[in-house]
C-alpha positions as CSV (number, residue, x, y, z in Angstrom):
1,M,-9.3,-4.8,11.7
2,A,-6.6,-5.0,9.3
3,T,-2.6,-5.0,9.6
4,I,-1.4,-2.4,7.2
5,I,2.1,-1.2,5.8
6,V,2.1,2.0,4.5
7,I,5.1,2.6,2.2
8,D,5.6,6.1,1.3
9,D,8.7,8.2,1.1
10,D,7.0,11.9,2.3
11,P,6.5,11.3,6.1
12,N,3.9,13.8,6.3
13,I,2.0,11.5,4.4
14,L,3.1,8.8,6.9
15,E,1.8,10.5,9.8
16,I,-1.7,11.7,8.4
17,L,-2.3,7.9,7.2
18,E,-1.2,5.7,10.1
19,I,-3.4,8.3,12.4
20,H,-6.4,8.2,10.4
21,L,-5.9,4.1,10.0
22,R,-5.4,3.5,13.6
23,N,-8.5,5.7,14.4
24,A,-10.5,3.5,12.1
25,G,-9.3,0.5,14.0
26,H,-6.2,-0.6,11.9
27,E,-2.8,-2.1,13.2
28,V,-0.6,0.5,11.2
29,L,3.1,0.2,10.3
30,T,5.2,2.5,8.3
31,A,8.0,2.7,6.1
32,K,9.7,5.2,4.0
33,D,11.0,3.3,1.0
34,G,10.0,0.0,-1.1
35,I,13.4,-1.7,0.4
36,E,12.6,-0.5,4.4
37,G,8.7,-1.9,3.2
38,G,9.8,-4.8,1.4
39,H,12.1,-5.8,4.9
40,L,8.8,-5.1,7.1
41,I,6.5,-7.0,4.6
42,L,8.6,-10.1,5.2
43,K,8.6,-9.7,8.6
44,R,5.1,-8.8,9.7
45,R,3.7,-10.7,6.2
46,P,-0.1,-7.5,6.8
47,N,-3.0,-8.0,5.8
48,L,-3.0,-5.0,2.9
49,I,-0.2,-2.9,1.7
50,I,-0.6,0.6,0.7
51,T,2.6,2.3,-1.2
52,D,3.7,5.1,-3.2
53,V,4.4,4.5,-7.1
54,E,6.9,7.3,-7.0
55,M,10.0,6.8,-4.2
56,P,13.2,5.9,-4.1
57,H,15.8,2.9,-3.9
58,M,12.6,1.2,-4.6
59,D,9.7,2.3,-6.4
60,G,6.3,0.8,-5.5
61,L,5.6,-0.9,-9.1
62,E,9.5,-3.1,-8.4
63,L,8.1,-3.8,-4.8
64,V,5.0,-5.0,-5.9
65,A,6.4,-7.0,-9.0
66,A,9.0,-8.4,-5.8
67,L,5.9,-9.4,-3.8
68,R,4.1,-11.4,-6.9
69,A,7.0,-12.9,-7.5
70,D,6.9,-14.5,-3.9
71,P,4.2,-17.2,-3.8
72,A,4.4,-16.8,0.3
73,L,3.6,-12.6,-0.4
74,A,1.9,-12.6,-4.0
75,S,-1.6,-12.5,-2.6
76,I,-1.5,-9.6,-0.3
77,P,-3.9,-6.8,-1.4
78,V,-1.8,-3.7,-3.0
79,V,-3.1,0.1,-3.0
80,M,-0.8,2.4,-4.8
81,L,-0.8,5.8,-3.8
82,T,-0.1,8.8,-6.7
83,T,-0.1,12.1,-8.1
84,R,-1.9,10.5,-11.3
85,A,-5.3,10.8,-11.7
86,D,-5.0,7.3,-14.7
87,W,-4.5,3.9,-13.6
88,D,-0.6,2.7,-14.9
89,E,-0.9,-0.1,-16.6
90,R,2.1,-1.9,-15.6
91,G,0.0,-1.7,-12.1
92,K,-2.8,-3.5,-13.6
93,H,-0.8,-6.0,-14.6
94,L,0.8,-6.8,-11.8
95,G,-2.5,-7.1,-9.5
96,V,-2.8,-3.7,-8.1
97,E,-6.1,-4.3,-6.6
98,G,-6.2,-0.1,-6.8
99,Y,-4.8,3.3,-7.0
100,V,-5.9,6.4,-5.0
101,T,-4.5,9.7,-5.5
102,K,-2.8,12.7,-4.3
103,P,-4.3,14.3,-2.4
104,I,-5.5,11.4,-0.5
105,L,-9.6,11.9,0.4
106,L,-9.6,9.7,3.6
107,D,-13.1,8.3,3.2
108,N,-11.9,7.1,-0.6
109,L,-9.0,5.5,0.9
110,L,-11.3,3.9,3.5
111,N,-13.6,2.4,1.4
112,V,-10.6,1.0,-1.1
113,I,-9.7,-0.5,2.1
114,A,-12.5,-2.2,2.7
115,K,-13.2,-3.3,-0.8
116,C,-9.9,-5.0,-0.9
117,M,-10.4,-6.3,2.9
118,R,-13.4,-8.0,1.6
119,R,-11.7,-9.4,-1.6
120,A,-9.7,-10.9,0.2
121,A,-11.3,-12.5,3.0
C-alpha cells in the first residue's frame, strides 16, 4: 500500500490512526508536531501526509506551505485533520487534498486516503 506520515500533537489520535492505518495495509510513521513531521518527511518521502491543522511549534498550514515551496516535496498529497467542519481557505489555496473532521470517522478517512492515492497514481 502506501507510506503515510501522520502528524498530530494528540498522542491518542496518533496511536489510533497508526493502528487502523497499519491494519489497512499501510506503512505508518508518526510525528508529534510540524517540525518533527517535516524532518520525517524529508527523511522518508511518504506517499501521503495526514496532519492536524492546529499544533504547537509549526501548525499544519505552515507545514503544507513549506512542503509546497519545495519542488521535491510539493506533489505529496496532504489530508488535514481539524475540529472545524468547514474548509479553511488557506488550505485550499495550498493544495490540500482534503480535510477530515474530528472526531475522526475511520471509514471516511480511509475513503479520503484512497481518493488521494488514485489521484497521485
